[in-house]
Backbone as CSV, one residue per row, in Angstrom:
resi,resn,N_x,N_y,N_z,CA_x,CA_y,CA_z,C_x,C_y,C_z
1,MET,4.875,59.768,-20.188,5.477,58.332,-19.839,4.950,58.496,-18.099
2,SER,4.529,56.793,-18.292,4.248,56.652,-16.740,5.187,56.483,-15.596
3,HIS,4.757,56.405,-14.475,5.927,56.078,-13.452,6.728,55.087,-13.338
4,LEU,5.898,54.205,-13.744,6.641,52.585,-13.988,7.623,52.646,-14.848
5,LYS,6.940,53.311,-16.012,7.857,53.254,-17.401,9.441,53.926,-17.038
6,GLN,9.088,55.058,-16.187,10.332,55.661,-16.057,10.906,54.987,-14.944
7,LYS,10.439,54.484,-14.337,11.431,53.391,-13.196,12.341,52.335,-13.764
8,ALA,11.696,52.014,-14.689,12.082,50.703,-15.659,13.637,51.353,-16.017
9,GLN,13.112,52.511,-17.248,14.105,53.164,-17.679,15.527,53.297,-16.790
10,ARG,15.059,53.920,-15.580,16.092,53.863,-14.203,16.836,53.000,-13.790
11,ILE,16.344,51.724,-13.995,16.759,50.320,-13.626,17.286,49.972,-14.512
12,THR,17.216,49.996,-15.782,18.112,49.503,-16.804,19.491,50.165,-17.037
13,ALA,19.268,51.406,-16.916,20.562,52.604,-16.590,21.501,51.787,-15.505
14,LEU,20.716,51.723,-14.582,21.667,51.296,-13.181,22.369,50.048,-13.823
15,LEU,21.339,48.913,-14.334,22.129,47.751,-14.213,22.957,47.629,-15.871
16,LYS,22.905,48.521,-16.741,23.733,48.912,-17.848,24.979,48.951,-17.391
17,ALA,25.296,50.626,-16.293,26.432,50.653,-15.399,27.179,49.446,-14.839
18,GLU,26.619,48.465,-14.200,26.778,47.494,-13.342,27.529,46.324,-14.300
19,TYR,26.498,46.403,-15.211,26.940,44.831,-15.779,27.171,45.376,-17.280
20,PRO,27.958,46.028,-17.847,28.363,46.691,-19.451,28.231,45.690,-20.280
21,GLU,28.777,44.375,-20.010,28.918,43.259,-21.143,27.349,42.303,-20.747
22,ALA,26.285,42.510,-21.439,25.213,41.826,-21.304,24.947,40.383,-22.034
23,LEU,25.768,39.348,-21.305,26.135,38.183,-22.437,25.137,37.562,-21.514
24,CYS,24.898,36.453,-22.085,24.582,34.850,-22.346,25.479,34.335,-21.640
25,SER,24.938,33.533,-20.721,25.948,32.370,-19.661,26.188,31.526,-20.776
26,LEU,25.292,31.005,-21.340,25.443,29.588,-22.279,26.631,30.200,-23.095
27,GLU,27.583,29.654,-23.589,28.874,30.075,-24.309,28.606,29.712,-25.834
28,GLU,27.836,28.875,-26.229,27.697,28.587,-27.671,27.016,29.900,-28.444
29,ARG,27.471,30.631,-29.660,27.123,31.587,-30.206,26.318,30.963,-31.607
30,ASP,27.169,29.899,-32.058,26.555,29.622,-33.383,24.815,29.073,-33.276
31,PRO,24.007,29.605,-34.304,22.354,29.813,-33.918,21.958,28.373,-33.588
32,PHE,22.281,27.274,-34.384,21.873,26.030,-34.104,22.595,25.766,-32.910
33,HIS,23.664,25.922,-32.295,24.533,25.281,-30.889,23.767,25.934,-30.093
34,LEU,23.160,27.530,-30.375,22.521,28.145,-28.979,21.290,27.870,-28.473
35,LEU,20.765,26.972,-29.627,19.180,26.657,-29.750,19.370,25.291,-28.923
36,VAL,19.902,24.235,-28.898,20.373,23.279,-28.329,20.468,23.469,-27.421
37,SER,21.613,24.249,-26.847,21.795,24.560,-25.363,20.742,25.074,-24.613
38,VAL,20.275,25.855,-25.481,18.957,26.516,-24.300,17.915,25.541,-24.012
39,ARG,17.651,24.557,-24.627,16.766,23.396,-24.305,17.617,22.507,-23.184
40,LEU,18.953,22.192,-23.606,19.252,21.209,-22.550,19.576,22.064,-21.575
41,ALA,19.086,23.548,-20.995,19.475,24.199,-19.942,18.382,24.275,-19.065
42,ALA,17.244,23.555,-19.713,15.916,23.327,-18.539,16.179,22.722,-17.228
43,GLN,15.801,23.085,-16.129,16.168,22.619,-14.863,17.674,21.959,-14.791
44,CYS,18.236,22.695,-15.321,19.850,22.407,-15.498,20.808,23.544,-15.550
45,THR,21.885,23.934,-14.976,22.452,24.884,-14.812,23.135,25.367,-16.234
46,ASP,23.581,26.357,-16.112,24.566,26.936,-17.773,25.755,26.381,-17.745
47,ALA,25.910,26.531,-16.489,27.730,25.950,-16.310,27.256,24.370,-16.691
48,ARG,26.856,23.875,-16.317,26.639,22.221,-16.637,26.552,21.984,-18.136
49,VAL,25.478,22.894,-18.869,25.493,22.868,-20.044,26.763,23.285,-20.956
50,ASN,27.380,24.108,-20.651,28.450,24.380,-21.325,29.909,23.446,-20.839
51,LEU,29.660,22.573,-20.007,30.665,21.754,-19.874,30.577,20.296,-20.708
52,VAL,29.184,20.236,-21.040,28.757,19.356,-21.989,28.518,19.204,-23.379
53,THR,28.233,20.742,-23.643,28.294,20.757,-25.185,29.581,20.805,-26.267
54,PRO,30.458,21.032,-25.762,31.797,20.770,-26.437,31.821,19.351,-26.845
55,ALA,31.618,18.127,-26.092,31.526,17.210,-26.635,30.375,16.166,-27.412
56,LEU,29.078,17.299,-27.630,27.699,17.169,-28.258,28.021,17.197,-29.470
57,PHE,28.730,18.576,-29.720,28.722,19.351,-30.622,30.232,18.590,-31.675
58,ALA,30.990,18.231,-30.608,31.906,17.688,-31.978,31.415,16.163,-32.559
59,ARG,30.418,15.928,-31.715,29.472,14.366,-32.545,28.774,15.065,-33.217
60,PHE,28.070,15.662,-32.845,26.933,16.320,-33.817,27.061,18.009,-34.182
61,PRO,27.902,18.110,-35.183,28.178,19.489,-35.226,26.719,20.813,-35.899
62,THR,26.163,19.858,-36.761,24.746,20.512,-37.485,23.785,20.101,-37.073
63,PRO,22.725,20.811,-37.275,21.338,20.088,-37.777,21.044,18.906,-38.333
64,GLN,21.550,18.391,-39.500,21.647,17.198,-40.198,22.337,16.172,-39.661
65,ALA,23.509,16.435,-38.864,24.014,15.203,-37.920,23.088,15.014,-36.955
66,MET,22.575,15.982,-36.097,21.617,15.909,-35.020,20.220,15.099,-35.638
67,ALA,19.986,15.531,-36.622,18.832,15.122,-37.204,18.891,13.127,-37.480
68,GLY,19.987,13.043,-37.999,20.141,11.869,-38.001,21.009,10.670,-37.006
69,ALA,20.922,11.480,-35.648,21.485,10.498,-34.565,20.633,10.063,-34.366
70,ASP,21.530,8.798,-33.186,20.468,7.642,-32.612,20.106,8.589,-31.091
71,ALA,18.834,8.806,-30.685,18.587,9.218,-29.808,19.749,8.801,-28.253
72,ALA,19.763,7.554,-28.132,19.829,6.718,-27.188,21.669,7.413,-26.802
73,GLU,22.431,7.746,-28.035,23.842,7.909,-27.925,23.877,9.406,-27.788
74,VAL,23.026,10.541,-27.960,22.818,11.525,-27.440,22.618,11.655,-26.069
75,GLU,21.547,10.814,-25.710,21.220,10.660,-24.078,22.267,10.587,-23.306
76,GLY,23.178,9.606,-24.059,24.607,9.465,-22.944,25.731,10.555,-22.967
77,ILE,25.456,11.253,-24.314,26.315,12.807,-23.923,25.854,13.364,-22.941
78,ILE,24.510,13.604,-23.253,23.998,14.843,-22.153,23.130,14.638,-20.969
79,HIS,23.893,13.288,-20.817,22.913,12.460,-19.148,22.996,13.299,-18.325
80,SER,24.608,14.178,-17.827,24.542,14.813,-16.733,23.638,16.134,-16.859
81,CYS,22.856,16.563,-17.778,22.212,17.634,-17.752,20.408,17.306,-16.991
82,GLY,20.207,15.982,-16.545,19.103,15.972,-16.178,18.092,15.642,-17.550
83,PHE,16.866,15.109,-17.335,15.765,14.579,-18.321,16.584,14.370,-19.419
84,HIS,17.489,13.515,-19.417,18.436,13.176,-20.741,17.129,12.316,-21.873
85,ASN,16.495,11.666,-21.286,15.990,10.907,-22.225,14.625,11.860,-23.097
86,THR,14.026,12.654,-22.209,13.196,13.505,-22.785,13.942,14.742,-23.858
87,LYS,15.075,15.263,-23.271,15.639,16.276,-23.805,16.514,15.719,-25.384
88,ALA,17.244,14.423,-24.952,17.627,13.588,-26.355,16.608,13.619,-27.494
89,ASN,15.561,13.175,-27.059,14.346,12.904,-28.308,14.070,14.329,-28.727
90,ASP,13.920,15.384,-27.892,13.506,16.696,-28.143,14.670,17.463,-29.530
91,LEU,15.672,16.851,-28.900,17.191,17.294,-29.949,17.265,16.702,-30.841
92,VAL,17.189,15.528,-31.426,17.110,14.708,-32.944,15.521,15.119,-33.500
93,ALA,14.282,15.044,-32.610,13.391,15.660,-33.477,13.466,17.459,-34.212
94,MET,13.525,18.293,-33.329,14.073,19.466,-33.504,15.166,19.898,-34.434
95,SER,15.965,18.836,-34.709,16.995,18.892,-35.780,16.401,18.354,-37.164
96,GLN,15.651,17.485,-37.150,14.570,16.828,-38.241,13.861,17.845,-38.650
97,GLN,13.094,18.417,-37.667,12.427,19.570,-37.897,13.011,20.965,-38.968
98,LEU,14.088,21.105,-38.519,14.739,22.293,-39.182,15.478,21.887,-40.624
99,VAL,15.870,20.408,-40.436,16.411,19.850,-41.724,14.861,20.224,-42.949
100,GLU,14.234,19.542,-42.442,12.876,19.460,-43.388,12.284,20.558,-43.389
101,ARG,12.205,21.803,-42.970,10.967,23.107,-42.977,11.943,23.966,-43.017
102,HIS,13.035,24.131,-42.782,14.013,25.328,-42.440,14.987,25.381,-43.370
103,ALA,15.329,24.502,-43.942,16.732,24.279,-44.649,17.928,24.191,-43.689
104,ALA,17.651,23.755,-42.515,18.458,23.054,-41.412,19.058,24.888,-41.253
105,GLN,17.983,25.928,-40.954,18.575,26.909,-40.480,17.472,27.262,-39.279
106,VAL,18.310,27.951,-38.435,17.265,28.575,-37.154,16.238,29.185,-37.500
107,PRO,14.898,28.829,-37.548,14.226,30.287,-38.027,14.127,31.618,-37.255
108,GLU,13.566,32.910,-37.697,13.417,34.159,-36.791,12.448,34.211,-36.423
109,SER,11.043,33.515,-36.817,9.882,34.267,-36.164,9.409,33.366,-35.311
110,MET,8.815,33.910,-34.338,8.243,33.486,-32.795,7.372,32.169,-33.216
111,GLU,6.456,31.993,-34.488,5.655,30.941,-34.797,6.581,29.836,-35.224
112,ALA,7.322,30.585,-35.796,8.244,28.754,-36.347,9.165,28.674,-35.102
113,LEU,9.741,29.237,-34.756,10.506,28.911,-32.935,9.654,28.038,-32.470
114,LEU,8.498,28.409,-31.793,7.454,27.663,-31.051,7.035,26.233,-31.562
115,ALA,6.989,26.316,-32.995,6.700,25.084,-33.734,7.496,24.064,-33.609
116,LEU,8.897,24.420,-33.075,9.960,23.079,-32.816,9.865,22.668,-31.900
117,ARG,10.016,21.367,-31.761,9.925,20.215,-30.600,10.707,20.980,-29.390
118,GLY,10.193,21.050,-28.264,10.706,21.620,-27.249,11.325,22.868,-26.988
119,VAL,10.613,24.030,-27.703,11.203,25.073,-27.797,9.631,26.011,-27.084
120,GLY,10.016,26.547,-26.288,8.735,27.577,-25.833,8.976,28.624,-25.190
121,ARG,8.595,29.428,-24.966,8.612,31.038,-25.585,9.891,31.710,-24.601
122,LYS,10.251,31.251,-23.654,11.623,31.552,-22.959,12.899,31.621,-24.133
123,SER,12.923,30.119,-25.001,13.862,29.743,-25.926,13.773,30.736,-26.712
124,ALA,12.601,30.701,-27.379,12.342,31.525,-28.474,12.637,32.855,-28.512
125,ASN,12.550,33.563,-27.323,12.886,34.834,-27.202,13.972,35.028,-27.274
126,LEU,15.089,34.086,-26.527,16.560,34.255,-26.049,17.111,34.135,-27.604
127,ILE,16.569,33.106,-28.496,17.058,33.294,-29.728,17.039,34.279,-30.393
128,ARG,15.505,34.621,-30.379,15.177,36.172,-31.315,16.149,37.246,-31.129
129,GLY,16.429,37.367,-29.406,16.888,38.417,-29.031,18.537,38.426,-29.287
130,ASP,19.354,37.368,-28.900,20.737,36.883,-29.238,21.068,36.455,-30.604
131,VAL,20.377,35.898,-31.210,20.857,35.375,-32.888,20.195,36.796,-33.884
132,PHE,19.336,36.956,-33.660,18.440,37.935,-34.673,18.635,39.371,-33.950
133,GLY,18.845,39.786,-33.051,18.969,40.924,-32.369,17.482,41.663,-32.324
134,LEU,16.497,41.036,-32.020,15.327,41.653,-32.140,15.029,41.805,-30.450
135,PRO,13.752,42.432,-30.559,13.143,43.092,-29.031,12.805,41.842,-28.615
136,ALA,13.518,41.285,-27.317,12.591,39.913,-26.642,12.892,40.301,-25.172
137,VAL,12.274,39.618,-24.501,12.126,39.241,-23.145,11.916,37.703,-22.754
138,VAL,13.214,37.712,-21.748,13.507,35.888,-21.855,13.063,35.986,-20.308
139,ALA,11.710,35.623,-19.991,11.339,35.164,-18.640,11.665,34.337,-17.994
140,ASP,13.083,34.082,-17.577,13.683,32.945,-17.062,13.514,33.358,-15.200
141,THR,13.983,32.242,-14.541,13.503,32.509,-13.083,14.048,33.845,-12.138
142,HIS,14.861,33.881,-12.495,15.854,34.970,-12.206,14.985,36.585,-12.446
143,LEU,14.744,36.812,-14.216,13.918,37.541,-14.217,12.803,38.081,-13.474
144,ILE,11.780,36.545,-13.441,10.481,36.836,-12.706,10.756,37.302,-11.077
145,ARG,11.299,36.789,-10.599,11.840,37.086,-9.167,11.997,38.335,-9.153
146,ILE,13.084,39.204,-9.758,14.027,40.245,-9.736,12.432,41.695,-10.192
147,ALA,11.850,40.895,-11.266,10.955,42.087,-11.880,9.836,41.994,-10.691
148,ASN,9.484,41.310,-10.073,8.526,41.343,-8.592,9.263,41.834,-7.438
149,LEU,10.298,41.896,-7.520,10.897,42.384,-6.189,11.067,43.902,-6.762
150,LEU,11.308,44.094,-8.066,11.450,45.805,-8.050,10.423,46.401,-8.191
151,GLY,8.989,45.574,-8.700,7.479,46.364,-8.668,7.463,45.926,-10.093
152,LEU,8.199,45.505,-11.320,7.791,46.141,-12.357,7.033,45.019,-13.014
153,ALA,6.550,44.032,-12.033,5.887,43.114,-12.656,5.109,42.792,-11.234
154,ASP,3.973,41.997,-11.295,2.844,41.162,-10.087,2.908,39.963,-10.295
155,THR,3.186,39.152,-10.796,2.914,37.618,-10.913,3.935,37.167,-11.335
156,LYS,3.938,35.335,-11.415,5.309,34.627,-11.535,4.742,33.703,-12.721
157,ASP,3.721,34.311,-13.292,3.419,33.654,-14.568,4.541,34.453,-15.655
158,PRO,5.235,33.218,-16.193,6.288,33.856,-17.299,5.790,34.197,-18.598
159,HIS,4.555,33.989,-18.902,3.930,34.957,-20.431,3.355,36.214,-20.109
160,LYS,2.777,36.196,-18.515,2.492,37.370,-18.156,3.376,38.318,-17.897
161,VAL,4.648,37.857,-17.119,5.579,38.671,-17.064,6.401,39.287,-17.721
162,GLU,6.299,38.782,-19.033,7.236,38.982,-20.532,6.048,40.060,-21.018
163,MET,4.860,39.451,-21.069,3.819,41.223,-21.676,4.066,42.044,-20.752
164,GLN,4.282,42.042,-19.215,4.066,43.523,-18.346,5.360,44.143,-18.877
165,LEU,6.634,43.128,-18.873,7.702,43.968,-19.396,7.769,44.478,-20.330
166,GLU,7.443,43.929,-21.577,7.077,44.123,-22.795,6.944,45.707,-22.901
167,LYS,5.400,46.217,-22.328,5.067,47.367,-22.100,6.373,48.875,-21.581
168,LEU,7.150,47.917,-20.648,7.950,49.257,-19.436,9.218,49.389,-20.315
169,LEU,9.449,48.387,-20.902,11.391,48.462,-21.395,11.223,48.880,-22.837
170,ASP,12.480,49.502,-23.166,12.435,49.999,-24.137,13.015,48.938,-25.058
171,PRO,12.206,48.677,-26.358,12.330,47.451,-27.281,14.436,47.136,-27.369
172,GLU,14.732,48.287,-27.648,16.427,48.159,-28.181,16.956,47.872,-26.793
173,GLU,16.397,47.668,-25.761,17.057,47.431,-24.611,16.847,46.141,-23.911
174,SER,15.798,45.635,-24.067,14.802,44.716,-23.816,15.862,43.237,-23.171
175,ASN,16.586,42.547,-24.390,17.186,41.529,-24.579,18.193,41.503,-23.376
176,ASP,18.963,42.646,-23.479,20.151,42.800,-22.853,19.255,42.963,-21.275
177,PHE,18.280,43.585,-21.056,18.076,44.180,-19.586,17.881,42.585,-18.962
178,CYS,17.270,41.334,-19.863,17.028,40.000,-19.220,18.258,39.314,-18.760
179,HIS,19.438,39.658,-19.929,20.731,39.159,-19.719,21.261,39.589,-18.065
180,ARG,21.331,40.913,-18.169,21.334,41.965,-16.935,20.882,41.245,-15.664
181,CYS,19.693,40.947,-15.847,19.012,40.583,-14.702,19.207,39.041,-13.957
182,VAL,20.042,38.500,-15.043,20.331,36.905,-14.565,21.410,37.019,-13.943
183,LEU,22.447,37.611,-14.743,23.600,38.360,-13.555,23.482,38.684,-12.627
184,HIS,22.866,39.731,-12.353,22.380,40.211,-11.068,21.843,39.425,-9.922
185,GLY,21.193,38.450,-10.531,20.693,37.812,-9.721,21.625,36.409,-9.142
186,ARG,22.432,36.263,-9.933,23.374,35.430,-9.570,24.220,35.943,-9.125
187,ALA,24.651,37.452,-8.650,25.641,38.032,-7.818,25.165,38.666,-6.798
188,VAL,24.158,39.427,-6.957,24.331,40.425,-5.620,22.343,39.406,-5.150
189,CYS,21.390,39.521,-6.171,19.815,39.611,-5.914,19.749,38.024,-5.810
190,VAL,20.277,36.918,-4.659,20.354,35.859,-4.731,19.126,35.330,-4.275
191,ALA,18.571,34.293,-4.776,17.019,33.823,-4.271,16.836,33.931,-2.841
192,ARG,17.904,33.314,-1.967,17.411,32.955,-0.863,18.332,34.152,0.106
193,ARG,19.120,34.992,-0.232,19.360,36.031,0.379,19.965,37.285,-0.367
194,PRO,19.198,37.864,-0.816,19.175,38.927,-1.325,20.093,40.211,-0.661
195,GLN,21.038,40.455,-1.206,22.476,41.449,-0.458,21.803,42.799,-0.874
196,CYS,20.763,43.384,-0.055,20.102,44.632,-0.451,21.040,45.655,-0.504
197,GLY,21.853,45.554,0.776,22.604,46.372,0.838,23.677,46.509,0.190
198,GLY,24.160,46.182,-0.455,24.881,46.250,-1.722,24.613,46.273,-3.019
199,CYS,23.245,46.493,-3.048,22.501,46.225,-4.663,22.302,47.958,-4.883
200,VAL,22.558,47.886,-6.018,22.596,49.406,-6.928,21.196,49.750,-7.229
201,LEU,20.317,48.663,-7.107,18.787,48.886,-7.005,18.247,49.461,-5.912
202,ASN,18.720,49.509,-4.728,18.262,49.261,-3.322,17.216,50.324,-3.177
203,GLU,17.689,51.393,-3.780,16.938,52.720,-3.458,15.712,52.759,-4.633
204,ILE,15.398,52.003,-5.441,14.553,52.336,-6.417,13.860,50.827,-6.144
205,CYS,13.820,49.560,-5.129,13.475,48.516,-5.479,12.588,48.133,-4.277
206,ASN,11.117,47.856,-4.535,10.186,47.948,-3.603,10.210,47.023,-2.489
207,PHE,11.428,45.777,-2.688,11.282,44.671,-1.653,12.227,45.507,-0.913
208,ALA,13.748,46.312,-0.830,14.837,46.623,-0.451,13.957,47.891,0.199
209,GLN,13.130,48.741,0.260,12.497,49.523,0.692,11.593,49.078,1.779
210,ALA,10.948,47.822,1.530,10.202,47.782,2.573,10.967,46.966,3.689
211,LEU,12.136,46.821,3.506,12.834,45.959,4.613,12.919,47.076,5.651
Protein backbone atom coordinates (compact mmCIF):
# COMPACT_ATOMS: atom_id res chain seq x y z
CA MET A 1 0.00 0.00 0.00
CA SER A 2 1.35 3.44 -0.94
CA HIS A 3 2.19 6.05 1.66
CA LEU A 4 -0.49 8.34 0.24
CA LYS A 5 -3.16 5.67 0.48
CA GLN A 6 -2.17 4.98 4.11
CA LYS A 7 -2.41 8.70 4.77
CA ALA A 8 -5.90 8.79 3.22
CA GLN A 9 -6.99 5.93 5.49
CA ARG A 10 -5.66 7.75 8.56
CA ILE A 11 -7.47 10.96 7.57
CA THR A 12 -10.66 8.99 6.94
CA ALA A 13 -10.48 7.49 10.44
CA LEU A 14 -9.82 10.84 12.10
CA LEU A 15 -12.71 12.53 10.29
CA LYS A 16 -15.04 9.63 11.08
CA ALA A 17 -14.25 9.98 14.77
CA GLU A 18 -14.80 13.76 14.62
CA TYR A 19 -18.00 13.63 12.54
CA PRO A 20 -19.72 10.28 13.21
CA GLU A 21 -22.84 11.26 11.26
CA ALA A 22 -21.70 12.00 7.72
CA LEU A 23 -24.93 13.62 6.60
CA CYS A 24 -25.53 15.70 3.52
CA SER A 25 -26.57 19.19 4.63
CA LEU A 26 -29.35 19.24 2.04
CA GLU A 27 -32.38 18.07 4.00
CA GLU A 28 -34.33 16.31 1.25
CA ARG A 29 -34.08 12.51 1.19
CA ASP A 30 -36.57 11.61 -1.54
CA PRO A 31 -34.41 10.88 -4.62
CA PHE A 32 -36.21 13.35 -6.88
CA HIS A 33 -36.29 16.04 -4.21
CA LEU A 34 -32.57 15.57 -3.52
CA LEU A 35 -31.77 15.79 -7.24
CA VAL A 36 -33.69 19.07 -7.46
CA SER A 37 -32.03 20.38 -4.29
CA VAL A 38 -28.57 19.63 -5.67
CA ARG A 39 -29.36 21.62 -8.80
CA LEU A 40 -30.60 24.55 -6.72
CA ALA A 41 -27.45 24.42 -4.55
CA ALA A 42 -25.18 25.50 -7.41
CA GLN A 43 -23.83 28.97 -6.52
CA CYS A 44 -26.09 28.93 -3.47
CA THR A 45 -25.82 27.76 0.14
CA ASP A 46 -27.44 24.53 1.25
CA ALA A 47 -29.13 26.46 4.05
CA ARG A 48 -30.87 28.73 1.55
CA VAL A 49 -31.94 25.74 -0.55
CA ASN A 50 -33.44 24.10 2.55
CA LEU A 51 -35.54 27.22 3.11
CA VAL A 52 -36.84 27.24 -0.46
CA THR A 53 -37.60 23.58 -1.16
CA PRO A 54 -40.60 23.05 1.17
CA ALA A 55 -42.70 25.51 -0.84
CA LEU A 56 -41.35 24.17 -4.14
CA PHE A 57 -42.23 20.56 -3.35
CA ALA A 58 -45.57 21.48 -1.85
CA ARG A 59 -46.44 22.85 -5.29
CA PHE A 60 -44.51 20.34 -7.45
CA PRO A 61 -43.95 17.16 -5.39
CA THR A 62 -43.20 14.70 -8.22
CA PRO A 63 -41.35 14.60 -11.54
CA GLN A 64 -44.74 14.49 -13.27
CA ALA A 65 -45.88 17.67 -11.52
CA MET A 66 -42.60 19.49 -12.19
CA ALA A 67 -42.57 18.34 -15.81
CA GLY A 68 -45.88 20.10 -16.39
CA ALA A 69 -44.90 23.25 -14.51
CA ASP A 70 -44.72 26.74 -15.93
CA ALA A 71 -41.03 27.62 -15.62
CA ALA A 72 -41.99 31.17 -14.63
CA GLU A 73 -43.86 29.86 -11.59
CA VAL A 74 -40.91 27.69 -10.57
CA GLU A 75 -38.65 30.69 -11.04
CA GLY A 76 -40.77 32.74 -8.67
CA ILE A 77 -40.49 30.10 -5.93
CA ILE A 78 -36.73 29.58 -6.25
CA HIS A 79 -35.83 33.22 -6.91
CA SER A 80 -33.68 33.61 -3.79
CA CYS A 81 -31.40 30.72 -4.84
CA GLY A 82 -29.83 32.78 -7.61
CA PHE A 83 -29.65 32.04 -11.34
CA HIS A 84 -33.37 31.40 -11.02
CA ASN A 85 -34.16 31.56 -14.73
CA THR A 86 -31.60 28.93 -15.71
CA LYS A 87 -32.36 26.71 -12.73
CA ALA A 88 -36.13 26.84 -13.30
CA ASN A 89 -35.77 25.87 -16.95
CA ASP A 90 -33.35 23.09 -16.02
CA LEU A 91 -35.70 21.67 -13.38
CA VAL A 92 -38.68 21.55 -15.74
CA ALA A 93 -36.63 20.00 -18.57
CA MET A 94 -34.94 17.53 -16.21
CA SER A 95 -38.32 16.44 -14.87
CA GLN A 96 -39.62 15.94 -18.38
CA GLN A 97 -36.60 13.74 -19.13
CA LEU A 98 -37.24 11.69 -16.00
CA VAL A 99 -40.86 11.13 -17.00
CA GLU A 100 -40.13 10.39 -20.66
CA ARG A 101 -36.96 8.28 -20.29
CA HIS A 102 -36.99 6.80 -16.79
CA ALA A 103 -40.63 6.26 -15.80
CA ALA A 104 -40.37 9.25 -13.45
CA GLN A 105 -37.59 7.56 -11.43
CA VAL A 106 -34.13 8.96 -10.71
CA PRO A 107 -31.65 6.76 -12.61
CA GLU A 108 -28.65 5.11 -11.01
CA SER A 109 -26.00 5.08 -13.72
CA MET A 110 -23.52 7.91 -14.15
CA GLU A 111 -24.25 8.03 -17.88
CA ALA A 112 -28.02 8.39 -17.37
CA LEU A 113 -27.61 11.02 -14.64
CA LEU A 114 -25.20 13.11 -16.72
CA ALA A 115 -27.67 13.05 -19.60
CA LEU A 116 -30.21 14.92 -17.45
CA ARG A 117 -30.49 18.67 -17.95
CA GLY A 118 -28.39 20.59 -15.44
CA VAL A 119 -26.72 17.54 -13.87
CA GLY A 120 -22.91 17.46 -13.73
CA ARG A 121 -20.49 14.98 -12.18
CA LYS A 122 -20.67 16.49 -8.70
CA SER A 123 -24.46 16.21 -8.64
CA ALA A 124 -24.43 12.75 -10.19
CA ASN A 125 -21.93 11.46 -7.66
CA LEU A 126 -23.93 12.84 -4.76
CA ILE A 127 -27.05 11.05 -6.01
CA ARG A 128 -25.17 7.80 -6.61
CA GLY A 129 -23.67 7.95 -3.11
CA ASP A 130 -26.60 9.18 -1.06
CA VAL A 131 -29.50 7.56 -2.91
CA PHE A 132 -27.99 4.33 -4.19
CA GLY A 133 -25.20 3.75 -1.66
CA LEU A 134 -22.55 3.50 -4.36
CA PRO A 135 -18.92 4.59 -4.06
CA ALA A 136 -18.78 8.26 -5.00
CA VAL A 137 -16.43 11.22 -4.76
CA VAL A 138 -18.38 14.47 -4.66
CA ALA A 139 -15.82 17.09 -5.70
CA ASP A 140 -17.32 20.25 -4.28
CA THR A 141 -15.33 23.34 -3.29
CA HIS A 142 -14.74 22.18 0.31
CA LEU A 143 -13.44 18.78 -0.79
CA ILE A 144 -11.17 20.23 -3.47
CA ARG A 145 -9.65 22.77 -1.09
CA ILE A 146 -9.17 20.38 1.83
CA ALA A 147 -7.79 17.56 -0.32
CA ASN A 148 -5.17 19.97 -1.66
CA LEU A 149 -4.27 21.29 1.80
CA LEU A 150 -3.89 17.75 3.10
CA GLY A 151 -1.75 16.70 0.14
CA LEU A 152 -4.20 14.14 -1.21
CA ALA A 153 -4.73 16.13 -4.40
CA ASP A 154 -2.57 18.52 -6.39
CA THR A 155 -5.10 20.23 -8.65
CA LYS A 156 -8.18 22.43 -8.42
CA ASP A 157 -9.84 20.69 -11.36
CA PRO A 158 -12.94 18.89 -9.96
CA HIS A 159 -12.76 15.87 -12.28
CA LYS A 160 -9.04 15.38 -11.64
CA VAL A 161 -9.56 15.65 -7.87
CA GLU A 162 -12.34 13.07 -8.15
CA MET A 163 -10.03 10.69 -10.03
CA GLN A 164 -7.13 11.21 -7.61
CA LEU A 165 -9.26 10.58 -4.52
CA GLU A 166 -10.97 7.61 -6.13
CA LYS A 167 -7.56 5.90 -6.19
CA LEU A 168 -6.82 6.72 -2.54
CA LEU A 169 -10.10 6.28 -0.66
CA ASP A 170 -11.68 2.98 0.29
CA PRO A 171 -14.75 2.75 -1.99
CA GLU A 172 -17.16 2.12 0.87
CA GLU A 173 -15.85 5.21 2.71
CA SER A 174 -15.63 7.64 -0.21
CA ASN A 175 -19.10 9.19 -0.11
CA ASP A 176 -19.08 9.73 3.67
CA PHE A 177 -15.52 11.09 3.45
CA CYS A 178 -16.79 13.83 1.13
CA HIS A 179 -19.65 14.76 3.46
CA ARG A 180 -17.24 14.88 6.39
CA CYS A 181 -14.90 17.18 4.46
CA VAL A 182 -17.81 19.56 3.89
CA LEU A 183 -18.64 19.52 7.60
CA HIS A 184 -14.97 20.03 8.46
CA GLY A 185 -14.63 22.83 5.93
CA ARG A 186 -17.52 24.71 7.50
CA ALA A 187 -16.58 24.11 11.12
CA VAL A 188 -12.76 24.15 11.24
CA CYS A 189 -10.93 24.30 7.92
CA VAL A 190 -12.63 27.51 6.86
CA ALA A 191 -11.43 28.86 3.52
CA ARG A 192 -10.27 32.29 4.68
CA ARG A 193 -9.08 31.35 8.15
CA PRO A 194 -8.25 27.65 8.68
CA GLN A 195 -8.19 26.90 12.40
CA CYS A 196 -5.19 24.62 12.24
CA GLY A 197 -4.45 24.76 15.95
CA GLY A 198 -7.67 22.97 16.83
CA CYS A 199 -7.84 20.68 13.82
CA VAL A 200 -7.80 16.91 14.30
CA LEU A 201 -5.81 16.60 11.06
CA ASN A 202 -3.06 19.11 11.83
CA GLU A 203 -0.35 16.49 12.44
CA ILE A 204 -1.00 14.86 9.07
CA CYS A 205 -1.86 17.93 6.99
CA ASN A 206 0.73 19.35 4.59
CA PHE A 207 -0.60 22.90 5.02
CA ALA A 208 -0.63 22.81 8.83
CA GLN A 209 2.82 21.25 8.98
CA ALA A 210 4.23 24.00 6.76
CA LEU A 211 3.05 26.79 9.06
